C-alpha positions in Angstrom: 85.0 107.0 115.1 86.7 107.3 111.8 90.0 105.5 111.5 92.4 106.5 108.8 95.3 104.2 107.8 98.3 104.8 105.6 101.5 103.0 104.8 105.0 104.1 103.9 108.7 103.7 104.4 109.2 107.2 105.8 113.0 107.0 105.4 114.9 110.3 105.6 111.8 112.0 107.0 110.9 115.2 105.1 108.2 117.8 104.6 106.4 115.6 102.0 105.9 113.0 104.7 104.6 115.6 107.1 102.2 116.9 104.5 100.6 113.6 103.6 100.3 112.4 107.3 98.8 115.7 108.4 96.3 115.6 105.5 95.4 112.0 106.3 94.9 112.8 110.0 92.5 115.6 109.1 90.2 113.0 107.4 89.2 111.2 110.6 89.5 110.8 114.4 92.6 108.5 114.5 95.6 108.2 112.2 97.2 104.7 112.0 100.5 104.4 110.2 102.1 101.2 108.9 105.8 101.7 108.6 107.4 99.3 106.0 109.9 96.8 107.6 113.5 96.9 106.5 113.0 93.6 104.6 109.8 94.9 102.9 111.6 98.0 101.8 114.5 95.9 100.4 112.0 93.8 98.4 110.4 96.9 96.9 113.4 99.1 96.3 116.4 96.7 96.3 118.0 98.6 99.1 117.6 98.9 102.8 116.4 102.2 104.3 119.0 104.7 105.7 117.2 104.6 109.1 116.2 101.2 110.6 112.6 100.2 111.1 112.9 100.9 114.8 114.2 104.4 114.2 111.5 105.1 111.6 108.7 103.9 113.9 110.1 106.2 116.6 110.1 109.2 114.3 106.5 108.6 113.1 105.3 107.8 116.7 106.6 111.2 117.8 104.2 113.1 115.5 101.3 114.7 117.4 98.8 113.8 114.7 99.7 110.1 114.6 97.8 107.9 117.0 99.2 104.5 116.3 102.2 103.0 114.5 102.8 99.4 113.5 105.3 97.5 111.4 104.1 96.6 107.9 105.8 93.3 107.0 104.2 92.5 103.7 102.3 94.3 100.9 100.1 91.2 100.7 98.8 91.8 104.2 97.3 95.3 103.5 93.7 94.0 103.6 94.4 92.2 106.9 95.9 95.4 108.4 93.0 97.5 107.2 90.5 95.1 108.8 92.5 94.6 112.1 92.8 98.3 112.6 89.1 98.9 111.7 90.2 101.5 109.1 87.4 103.4 107.4 89.8 105.3 105.0 93.0 104.2 103.3 95.3 107.1 102.2 98.2 106.7 99.9 100.3 109.0 97.8 99.2 109.4 94.2 102.3 107.6 92.9 100.2 104.5 93.9 97.1 105.8 92.2 94.8 102.9 91.2 96.9 100.2 92.8 94.7 100.0 95.9 91.3 100.6 94.4 90.3 97.0 95.1 90.1 97.9 98.8 87.2 100.2 98.1 85.0 97.2 99.1 86.2 97.4 102.7 87.1 101.1 103.1 87.3 104.4 101.2 90.6 104.8 99.3 92.0 108.3 98.8 95.2 109.2 96.9 96.9 112.5 97.8 99.2 114.3 95.5 102.8 114.2 96.5 104.6 117.3 97.6 106.3 118.7 94.4 110.1 118.6 94.1 110.9 116.4 97.1 111.5 112.7 97.4 113.5 110.5 99.7 115.3 109.0 96.7 116.3 112.4 95.4 117.6 113.5 98.9 119.7 110.3 99.1 121.2 110.9 95.6 122.0 114.6 96.5 123.7 113.5 99.7 125.7 110.7 97.9 126.9 113.1 95.1 128.0 115.8 97.6 130.5 113.5 99.3 
């Protein structure tokens, strides 16, 4: 069995999220998704997500190609998560290219290109400016 793992905030869920998760799922038998906690997101982006971690986990769990979802509480625990979930492949967006290559010793690391012209940050800015 090939387990694929990926991580993300998945705030303001959009087609780019669907694309990367669908492509990741196609690489193996099970797709495991780590959803960044609210506090982790704040530490990375200096803002809390629009949707809470509970809501984001529910959204990701509802996808038919996602087999397991868990809360990612720290970037420093990625190796532990990969090992605990028996992941054979780690998938990340190419905006992280090279940042996770050191995990190639425990699993295959694959970076997928992001969907052009869409990002959560851009969506949030558009919504803010239209008020």
